[in-house]
C-alpha positions as CSV (number, residue, x, y, z in Angstrom):
1,X,-1.0,-7.6,-7.1
2,X,-3.3,-9.3,-4.7
3,X,-1.5,-12.6,-3.7
4,X,-2.9,-15.4,-3.1
5,X,-5.2,-18.5,-5.6
6,X,-8.8,-18.1,-7.1
7,X,-11.7,-19.1,-4.6
8,X,-9.9,-17.7,-1.4
9,X,-9.2,-15.0,0.6
10,X,-5.4,-12.6,-0.6
11,X,-3.7,-10.0,1.5
12,X,-2.5,-6.8,-0.3
13,X,-0.2,-4.7,0.3
14,X,-1.4,-0.5,0.4
15,X,1.9,1.8,0.4
16,X,1.3,5.5,-0.4
17,X,4.0,8.6,-1.7
18,X,6.4,10.3,0.7
19,X,8.7,12.8,0.0
20,X,8.7,15.4,-3.1
21,X,6.6,13.2,-5.1
22,X,4.0,12.7,-2.3
23,X,4.2,16.4,-1.8
24,X,3.6,17.5,-5.5
25,X,0.5,15.3,-6.5
26,X,-1.0,16.0,-2.9
27,X,-0.6,11.9,-1.9
28,X,-1.9,10.8,1.6
29,X,-3.3,7.5,2.8
30,X,-6.9,8.2,2.0
31,X,-5.6,8.3,-1.8
32,X,-3.3,5.7,-1.4
33,X,-6.1,3.7,-0.1
34,X,-9.2,4.8,-2.1
35,X,-6.9,3.9,-5.1
36,X,-6.3,0.6,-4.2
37,X,-9.9,-0.4,-3.1
38,X,-10.9,0.9,-7.0
39,X,-8.1,-1.7,-8.5
40,X,-9.0,-4.3,-6.4
41,X,-12.6,-4.1,-7.1
42,X,-11.9,-3.8,-10.8
43,X,-10.4,-7.4,-10.4
44,X,-13.6,-8.9,-8.3
45,X,-11.9,-8.6,-4.8
46,X,-13.9,-7.0,-1.9
47,X,-12.4,-5.7,0.8
48,X,-12.9,-8.1,4.3
49,X,-10.6,-6.3,6.8
50,X,-8.0,-4.4,7.3
51,X,-5.0,-4.3,9.5
52,X,-2.2,-1.4,9.9
53,X,1.0,-2.3,8.9
54,X,3.3,-3.9,11.1
55,X,6.6,-1.4,12.3
56,X,9.8,-2.8,11.3
57,X,12.8,-1.1,12.3
58,X,15.1,-2.6,9.4
59,X,12.1,-1.7,6.9
60,X,12.1,2.0,8.6
61,X,16.1,2.5,8.1
62,X,15.9,1.3,4.7
63,X,13.7,3.3,3.3
64,X,15.1,6.4,5.2
65,X,18.4,5.1,3.3
66,X,16.9,5.4,0.5
67,X,15.0,8.5,1.2
68,X,18.5,10.6,1.6
69,X,20.5,9.0,-1.2
70,X,17.4,9.9,-4.0
71,X,17.1,13.0,-2.2
72,X,13.6,12.4,-1.5
73,X,12.4,12.0,-4.5
74,X,11.8,7.7,-3.9
75,X,10.0,7.2,-0.9
76,X,7.1,5.2,-0.5
77,X,5.7,3.6,3.6
78,X,3.7,1.2,4.4
79,X,0.3,1.9,5.1
80,X,-2.3,-0.8,5.8
81,X,-2.7,-5.1,4.3
82,X,-6.1,-5.1,2.6
83,X,-7.8,-8.8,3.2
84,X,-9.4,-9.3,0.3
85,X,-12.1,-12.2,-0.6
86,X,-13.4,-13.0,-4.2
87,X,-16.7,-11.3,-5.0
88,X,-19.9,-14.2,-5.6
């Protein structure tokens, strides 16, 4: 899930559920970030920086179309990018 080779920094995108699945599971940005941090720590990475993901018209349009076609059951949106480095 982390892109990068051993010994170098890597980028990890965090996504959280929108729509009906997000409502019923109580998903929000904080829970998605906590889940990602636990996953990264388990893989031996630590977070060096956090960056808000860049807004893209085409990505938002595609996500909106997917939400309409699936009646809101499949919607995932980018949240933040975590820049990681290996634990030493």
